[in-house]
C-alpha angles and dihedrals in degrees: 000000000000120000120224113232114249095023130104117252115252116253115237124210127196114262112258116253120221117246109255123199114230113259116225112228120204107229098181128050096198121102118269092251090071095051097068123124115243132022131276118237091250093052092047091051090049092053091049091050092049092047092049091049091051093050091048091050090049091049092051091048094050091044091051092050092047092049091047092051092046093047093048090049092055090043090056101036101025135236119300112264094012111107118224093358095131129083092236093054091047091047090050091048091049089051091050091052090048092051092047092048092051091044090053091055092047091048093051091048098045113014111030094078090069103023100036131252090271096035091260092136133235123164085005130042128284113271103181096065109125095217091053092046090050102044109013119024097067120155095259093050091049091049091051091052093047091048099051105015135231096326087076090063104046103005088246111151089193095052115143090221106099129199110270106185121083136289090031095032141032101257126086126224095267093049090053089051089053093051090050089049089055094046090051096041114129119237091243091064112089134177140169113275145139119275104230091208095057104017088229128125111267143161107265123202132189127255104231119096106213090199095054114126122198110248115243091241095048118126124219117274107254118244090232113051092213089064089068089074098051093091129049116264120248130225132211093240128009116026118227126251109211134169133178117258132186091208115132121252120269140177142220127187100201107352133193118210117203115199111292096019131109132244112218120213126174127196116207133154088008093299138097117244091224131050100185132039135170127210133179113267116239095015130100116242141176134243117207102205123191123191110202096172107103112224094000120109121226140163141168123249129176119222129191115257098347141001088273095051129097115303114248097173134009127194127216117275114243124196121212133354103342140134119217133175117224121203104215121195121233116286125209116243112281146083122299138171127233119207144163107249091207094051109025091188086074103084147133144168125273120194122197112199 
C-alpha cells in the first residue's frame, strides 16, 4: 500500500479470532469400566495367585538345580565315608589297573629275562622282595635306573642293565611309568593277563604287600644288590655250617644219602639239576653245592613242608662259579622243600626217612 505524503499512517489492528470451544479427544479406546483407579477384589486375588505361582515355580527351579548340583558332586567325588564311591575315584582306579596291566606286558617282554617272570631275580637282582619294595624300590629310584641303566645301581660301567627310557633306550616316558606302576603294584590289585608260564589267560596280581612292616632286626637294603651276598645268610633256626671245597660238581636225580655221604646239587641256568633228594632222618649230612652260573648268586635252603614253608636251615650264598660243602644238621623224618633264597623259582623236594 502506498502512503500519501503529508498524511498520518493508518494504524492496523490484528484481526479478531473467533472463540473456539475446546474439543475433547478420546485418548483410550477401552471401555470406561477398565479405566477405573484401584483393583477389584477378584483382580487382586488373581494377581496374588499369579505371584504365588511364580514364586513357587522359581523355588522348584532353584531346588531342582541345587539338588542336581549336589547329586552330581557326590556322583563325581563320592559319598563321605564310602571309599571309592565316586566316579573320579573309580576312573582313577581303572586308569591304575590299565597302567599296571600295560606295565606287566612291558615287563614280561623286556625285563623278565634278567629279573625273572615273578621278579625272583636271575641275571639281575630280585625285585619282589618286600623289604626292597618297602624301603628301596620307590618310583624315583626305579625311574633313575630305567633312565641311565645299571651303572646307577652299583657304579658298574659294564653292567648288563641298559638304559630303557628315550632317548637312550626304546621306551617312551609313559611306558616307563607303566613299568614302574607294575613293579609297585600291590598284591590286592588284580587284572586279566596272560600267565607267561602257561600262555593261558589268568588273573595277575602285584607283588607288593601294602601291609608289610619292616622287622625290628632288619638291616638297610644295600645300594648295590651284589653287596647283599657278601655275608652268609641267616636262618630262623639252625645256623649253617659251610666250608669251601674244591670238589668237582656232581648231580643226583633223585639221590639217596646214607649216613656220612654227600648229596650233590648243581645250579646252572638259574635252575637246580635235581628236583628230588632223599636223606637219612635223624642224621646229619652234607650238601656239595656247585654254582655254575657266572656272576649270579645262588644257595640251598631247606624249608619245612615245601619250598614255600618256614625255613629250618639256610646255606651260605655263593656268587659265581664255585663249589661249597654245606654241613646240614639232622632232620626229623618228613617232607621238606629245598630252594634257592635268591631265586625262589629254583626249588625241589627233600624227603628225610
